[in-house]
N, C-alpha and C positions, 0 to 999 in steps of 0.2 A: 892460773891464767896462762894463756898462750898468745904469742905475738908472731904473726906471719907477715913477711914482707914480699910483696909481689911487684915485679917490674914489668910494665906492659908498654910496648911501643905505640906511639901515636899512629893512627891509621894512615896518615899521609907520608910519614917519614920515620923509618925505623931508628933514626938517631935521636928523635925527640921522645923523651921518656918522662912519664910522671909516675907517682907512687900512690898506692892505696895501702893503708895499714889496717889490717883486720884484727881487732882485739876482742877476744871472747872472755868474758868475766861474769860470773854468776848468771850464766845462761843468757847474757845480753850481748849484742853485737854492735860495735861502733865502727864507723868508717870515717877516716880522716883523708880528705882529698888534698893533694898538693899539686898546684899548677905546674905544668911543664913549661919550660922555656924554649923559645925558638927565635931564629933571626928575624929582625924586622926587615922584610923584603930581602934584598941581597946585601944589606949592610952587615957589619959585624956586631951590631947591638943586639943583645939577647933580652927579650921581653917575655913576661909571663903571658900565657895564652888568654888569660882573663885579666883585665885591668879595672881599676876603680875610677869612675868618673865623678865629677862634682857638680855637673849642671843641675840646676833647680834646687839641689839638696844643700850643699855646703854654703853657709852664710845666709841661708834663706829658710828653707823648709824644715831643716832639722837643727837641733841644738849643737853647740860645739862639743859637748860631752858625747853625744851620739856619733858625731863625725869622728871623734877620736876612737870610739869603740869600733866603728866600722873599719877604719884604717888599721887598727891593731889586729882585728880578726883577719882582714885581707892579707896583711903582711905575714902573719903567722901561718897562713895557709898557702904561702908561696907566691902571692901576688906581689910583683915588684914594680908595677906600673900605675902611676897616679896622674890623672889628666885633669887639667883645668883650663881657664881662659881669662884674659883681662876683663871681659865683659860679664862673666858670671857673677851675679849678685853685685854688680857695680864694683868689682874688685874684692869684695868680702870673701868670696870663695878662695881666692889666692891667699888672703890673710889667714883664714882658718887653716888651710892646708899647711902653710908655712909655720904657724904656731904649733901645730901638732907634730910636725917633723922635728922641730927644735926641741919640743918637750920629750919626744920619744928617744932622741939621741941615737937613732940608727946610723950606721956607717953610710956616708954619702955614696960610696961606691956600690952599695947593696940595693939601691932602688933607682927607678927612672921617673923623672918628673917632666911632664910636657905641658906647655901652655900655648895659647893661641892669640895672635895679634890681628886686629882689624878695628873692632869697635872699642875705642878708649873713652875719652871725654866728650864734651859737647861741641868743642870747637872743630872746625873743618880740619885743622892741622893735627887733631888728636884722634883721627881715625883714618882708615885706609891703609895702603901699603906703600906710601912714599918712603924714601930712605929716612926721612925725618921721623915718621911715626914708627917704623919698624925698630929703629934704634932706641928712640925715647920710650916707646911703648914697652919694649923688652926690659929696659932699665927699670921702669915702673913695676913691672911684674916681678923682677928679681928682688926689688926692695920689699914688696908685699910678701913674697915667699921667703924672704930672709935667706936667700941662696946666692952663691957666687955665679952659678950657671944653671940653666935647664938642660936636660938631655936633648929635647927636641923642641924647637919653636915652629909652630904651624902658622901659615898664612890662612886666616879663618874665612876665606872666600877669595876669589880673584878680584883685583881692583882694575877696572877698565880705564881709570884715570891715571894709572901709573904704568909707565913703560915696563915691559917684562925685564929688560936688561937692568933697569933700576932696582926692581924687586930682587932679582937674583944677586946683583952686586951687594945689596944691603944685607941679604941673608948670608952671603959669603963673608962679609965684614964682621957680623956679630959672631960668627963661628971662629974666624981668625982672631978675634979679640977675646975669645974664651968665655963669651956670654952664653953660648949654646954649643952642643956637640954636633947636632944635625939639624936640618930643617925639613919641613914637610908642607903639604898642602891639605886643605880641608874644604870639601864641597867644590873642588875644581873639576872641570870636565877633562876627559882624557886628552883632548886636543890642547888644552891650556897646560896640562902637565908636560906633554911632549914638547911644547914650545919652550917651557922653562928649562927642560933638559937640553934642548938644542942650543939655547942661549948659553947655558953653562959650558957646554962642550966647545962652542965657538970662541968664547973669551977665557977659557981655562978657569972657570968658576966652579962652585960646588953645587951639584944638582940636588933636587929633593929626593928623599929616600922613602917617603911614605905618603899616602893619601888617606885622610880620615873621612870615612863615608858612612852614610846611613845605610843600614842593612838589616832586613828582617823578611818575613814571609811575603810581604806585599811591596817590597822595594828591592828588586833583584838584579836588574839588567846591568847596572854599573859594576857591581862587585863580581858578578858571575861571568860577564862577557868582556867588558872594557878593561878592568884592572888586571885580570890574568894576562892579557896581551901585553900590557905595560910591564908587568912583572917579568915576563920572559924577554922582552925587548930591552928594557932599561933598568930592571931590578927594583922598581917601585913596589913596595909592599902595601898592604891594606890593614888599617886599624879601624874597626867598625864600631858604630854606636847605635843605640836604640834597638837592641835585639828583640825587645818586647813591644816595639811600635808604640812607645810612650805609654805602656801599660795596657794597651788594647788587647794584647795576646793573653794576658793573665785572666781575662774574663770579667774584670772588675766593672766594665761598662756594659755588660750584657743586659742589665735591667735599668739603664740610665746612668747618669753621672753622679756618683757619690759626692757628698759635701767635702769629704776629706781627700779627694783625689786631685791629681795634677790638673785635670780639665776644669776643676772648679776654682782653681787659683786665679788671682788677679794677673792679667797679662797672658792668659792661656785660653782666650776665647776661641782662637783658631783650632785648638784641640777639641774643644766642646763641639764646635761646628763640624769638625771632621768625624767625630763619633756619631753625631746625629744625622749625617748626610746619608744619601742613598748608598753610596759606595761604602761608607762605614757600616751600614746595616748588612750589606752583602759580606763584608769582611768578618763581622761578628758571627754570622751564620757559619762561615767556614771555620772560625775559631772554635765553635761548639763541637764540630766534628774532630778537630785536632785535639780537643780536650779528651774526647772519647778514646782516641788513639793513644794519648799519653797514659790514660788510665789502664789501657790494655797492656802497655809496655812497663807499667809499674813505676812511672815517674810523673812529675808535675808538668803542666803545659809549659811553664817557664823554662824548666830544665831541658825539655825537648827542643824548644825554640833556640836556646843558646847553643846546645850541642849541634843543632842543624847549621847554625852560623859558622861554628868552628870547623865543620867538615868541608867548607868551601876552599878551593885552591887559592893560594895567595893571601889568605887572611892570617895575619900574624898575631893579632890580638883582638878580642871583643871587649869593649868597655861596658861595664855594668853601672846602672844607675839605681841605687837602693836607698831607702829611707830608714830601715831598721835592720837589726842583726838577723832576724829570722829570714828576711828577704835575701840577705847576702849569703847566708848559709845554704838556703835553698838553691840560689843561683850557682854557687860553687859545686853543688851536686850534679851540675851538667857534665862535669868531668867523668862521672860514673856512667852517664848515659851514652856519651860518645864512645866509651870503651865497650859497653855491653849491648847497646840497643841501636846505635846509628849504623845499621847495616844497609847494603844496597837495596834490600827489599823495603826497609823503612823509608829510605829516601825516595824510592819510586812511589810508595803509597802517599807520602806527603805531597809530592809533585802532582799526583792525580787529584788529591783533594783541593789543592790550590789552583791548578789549571793555568798557571802563569809562568811556566818554565821558559826562560829566555834562551835564544839560540844564537850562536855566533854566526858570522858571515860564512865561515867554512861549512858549518852544519846546514845552513840555509841553501847553499849551492849544491850540497850533496843531496 
């Protein structure tokens, strides 16, 4: 047998490198993809380009045994980022994640755990971004995770009832207390993020380093126009979620809503309505064309979609949501696609199929 090691630079930055091991044995070829690491925004934190999310799956849709299997596969393939939230499965996702981390015995310095604070318990004081809930909510998350600290605590939407100065001061406090290393925002507008940054600078506090945003073929403006401007101005990076648009891009909803799909689960009527809407049908028609493009490129539609997300400027990591090992391994194969197939020609062809490329103010004036 022969083993060949190939080092290939990431398309956006020659210092970001990932590995492919080509192993030939008995006329068979195997490819092991290792995630590359890159800085989260302009912070010094190095995160894998793909992260494993726990929304819907951990503590709910999948067994604890499957969750452990997924985390093991991810970690062994270079994924060092695991994302959760206090609200996921009413805290059970954090418990499952924490139990697995404790069982695996991985060095704490070798991985990144992020959680999100906003929706806690039922009482008014158990949700939102008051100083009280940020501190108490994070303490609850740390207890469920069985960790001394999280690497990033996200504000899981802005809270109009809490002054921005109070939010930034509370986030600075939990960092100074060693409960978190960094803080970020999730589903905040560019204006809200800039306000938090300005407050931090005014009062010598700690600003956010990252925005967690939805990003896929049909949700583009924020990540492609607004966040790159923030990245260049104040160093805020992007960690994106739902690269497959809640499974829509896989094609599983082309012939209706399968009984085993997320859209058929309790509490996801909004997704079923989205799939069956007029806009959903138009998107499914475009997805069929994108599947044909993926076939021509020799990859799956999911791999093409994830690679497409990774090519965007300012995107530090893309969070994956999977329910079995086959899905995870398929998604990790997106690394091969961005190396070999995500060319300017392919990007142009995708833009033409979608017909929704956003333009910055500078491009509009030009």
